[in-house]
N, C-alpha and C positions, 0 to 999 in steps of 0.2 A: 123354583125361581119365583120370588115374590112372596107376599104374605097372604094368607087366607082371610077374606073379608066375609064374616058371617053376618050378612045383612039381608033384609027382606027383598030389597031391590038394589040394582046398581046400574050405572050409566057407563057405557063404553064409548069413548070419543072417536071422532073421525080419524082415519088412518091408523086405527088401532084394532086389536082383536083381544077378546077376553077368553080366559080359560076357566071353564066351569067343572067343578069336581062334585062327586056324590060319595059321601062317606070316605073322603080322602083319595078317591080314585077318579081318574080323568073321565069326564062324562061327555063334554062337547065343547066346541068353540062358539063364543058369543060374538056376533058381528056388531058394528057400531049401532048404538041406540040404547033404549031403556029396557032393562031385563028384570023380571021378578023371580025370586028364588024361594023354594019350599024348604024352609029350615027343618020342618018336621020330617021331610024325606031325605035330609042330609045334603041338600044342594047348597052350594056356596060359590062365590067368585074367587077362584084361587089367585088370579093375577091378570094383569093386562100387559100385552106386548105391543110396542109401536111397530108399524109396518113402514115407517119412513126410512129413507136412505140415510145410513149412518156413515161417517167417515173416520178412518183410522190412519194416522201417520206413523210410519215405522222408519226408524233410522238404523241402518245396518252398516257395520264396519267390516270390511273384508279385504282380500288381497287378490290382485290380478295375476295372470300367468307370468308376466315380466316383473313380478315381485314389487308391485306398487300398491301401497295401502290406500284405499279409497273409502269414502263414506257415501252411501246411497240413501236418498230420501224417497220412500215409496208411500204413495197414498192409495188406500183401499176403500172403495165405496161398496157397501153391502146393505142388505135388508133382510127382514124376516119374510119367509114365504107364508102367505096367509093360510094355505091349505095344510101346511106342515108346522103351524105355529106350536102345536103341542110338543113336537120334537125339539124345537128351539127352546121351549119353556122347561122341559124336563131333562134333556140330554146334556146341555152345556151350562156349567155354573158361571163361567166367565168367557164369553165368545171372543173378546178382544185379545186375551192372552193366547187363546188357541190360534187365532189368525196370525198373530205376531210370531208365534213359534214356527208355523209353517212357512211364513215369509222368510225368516232367518234361514231355515233349512234349505229352501229352494235356491235362494240367492247365493248362499255360500257354497252350493254345489255347482252352480252355473258360471258365476263370475270368474273363479280361478281357472277356467278353461279358455279365457279370453285375454288378449293383451289390452293395454289401456286404450289404445286407439280403437280397437275393435269394440270395446265396451261403450265408448261414446257413439260409435256408428250403429251398434246393434242393441241399444238399450230397450228398444221395443220388443226384441226377442226375449230379453230377460223378463220384462213385464208379462209377456205372453206365457212363458214357462210358469211364472208364479200364479197367473190366473188359472191355467189348466189344473194345476195341483190343488189350488184352493177350491175351485168349483167341484172337483171330484170328492174332496173331503168334507167341505162345509155343507154340501147339498144333503148329505146324510143326516146332518144336524138341523135341518130346516132353515138354512141360510142360503141366500143367493148372492153371488159376487157380481156386482154390476160393472164396475170398472176398476182397473189397476193402472196407476200412472207412475212412471219412474220420473219423479219430479226433478231430481237434481243428482249429479255425480260430482263429488268433491274430492279431488286428489289432495295429497299432502301439499302444504304451501311451497316447499322446496321443489316439488315436482312441477307445480304450476309455473314457478319462475323459470325452471329449465325449459319447459315447453314454450313459454313466451320468448325466451332467448333464441331457441331454435327457429321459431317462426320469423323473428326479426332478422336473423342471419340469412335465412332463405330469401326473404324479401330484399335485403341489401344486395345479395348475390345477383338476383334477377334484375335489380335496378342497375347494377354495374354492367351486366350484359347489354341491356338496352342502351345505356350511355355509350358503351364501346361501339355498338353498331351505329349509333347516331354520329359519333365522331368519325367513324370510318366512311360513312356516306358523305360527310362534309369534306373530308380530305380528298375523296375520289372526285367529287363535283368540283372542288377547287382546282385539282390537277387537270380535269377536263376543260375547265374554263381557261386556265393558263395556256394549255395546248392550243385551244381554239383561237385565243388572242394572238399567240405567236404566229400561228398559221395565217391569220388575217393580216397581221402586220407584215409578214413576208410577202403576201400577195400585193399589199399596198406599195411596198418598196419596189417590187418588181415592176408594177404598173407605172410607178413614178419614173423609174429609170428608162422604161420603154418610151414614156412620153417625152422625156428629155432627149433621148436619142432621135426620136421622130422629129422633134422640133429643130434639133441641130441639122439634121439632114435636109429638112425643108428650107431652113435659112440659107444653107450653103448653096442649094440648087437655085433658089430665087436670086441670091446675090450674084451668082455666076452668070445667070441668064441676062440680068439687067445691066451688069457692068462688064463690058467686054474687056478681054485681056487679063482677067483675074483668074488665078489658079485656085484649086481646092485648098492648097497649103496656106495661101494668103487669107482666104476666107476663114479657115480654121483659126489662124493666129488672131485675126480680128475678133472672132467670137470669144476665144479664150481670154483675150485681154479685157473685153467687155465684162465677162463673168468675173474676172479678177477684181475689176473696180467695183462691181456690184457687191462682191464679198466684203471688200474694205468698207463700203458704205454701210452694209448690214452690221458689221462689227462696231462701227461708230455709233449707230443708232440703238445698239443693244442696251437693255435696261440694267444689265449687270455691269458693274464697274470692273471689267476685266481688260487688262492691257496686254496686247500681243505685239511683240517686236519682230518685224519682218523687214528684209532688205527692200528698198524702194528706189526706183529710178528707171529711166527708159531701158537701160541695158538689162537691169534685173527683170523687168517686165518681159522683155524678149526671151531672156533665159527661162523664166517660169513658163511662158507659153510653149517654148520649145520642149522643155522637160515634160510638160503635161501631154503635148501632142506626141512626142516620142514614146512616152509610156503607153498611151492608148494604142499607137500603131504597133509597138512591140507586142503588147498583149494580144491584139487582134491577129497579127501575123503568126504569133506562136500557136494560137489556137487553130488557124486555118492553113498555115504554111505558105503565106503570101508575102510578096515583096511590098515595099513602101508604096510604089506607084499603084499596085493593085489595091492596097488598102484605101488609098485616096479615091480610086474609082468606086469602090464599094460604099464609101461614105457619101459620095455624090449620088449614088443610086438610092 
């Protein structure tokens, strides 16, 4: 490897090593610096090897276990071992081709055992397998494998589109689930709010009716005590008539232009009061099984 330099002296650069021969046979390795050679003794500088790290990019096309063709871009960093530079100089004519051949062999033996998803997840294992094989083989030739990087995994364009569509569909499905859960929570909360509002409305109506009942009872008792000779029936008729006129007044003051036609007159007022009072007494007596006089006594109490 390299040309023989038949000179009296030679200079070996930094991060390099020289190979010295005597009469065409390997004699020794020359470290960096200036060296003199005895031409009459057959010494010469056969060549110089760089000990710097070199990089080789290898692109491999292979097939996965699920029959997907992919391209793998592998980057190999290697260097010459100073102590074994003579092996690197004499054993290999083209180390790059040798490294590339072993990378192809290992990758095409490992990748077909993996699915596409497993290949993406375990690309470090592929690089490790390549590194172990290369270190075992290239070490005998005076080369050390520094690093192996699986730079990229490139599936076919149609496979990439299919993978993106699957991912998008899964995300849309997950978004639909979250949206459905949110709508469910809103419906439940709305139903709970309506139930609570109806409950509170019922409590309010019950309290309102209780207050009206208590007020009527108090008015009847006060009026009966202050005005002698009045009965509970007369007081009830007076209160019902008063409420009747208050209702007519409220209808007249209503902001909505609604017309209500009702019979009006002293006789009709008496009929209305009687009907209301009879209805209340009948409802109360039906619930408690009491007579009209007993109902009047209960209203006064």
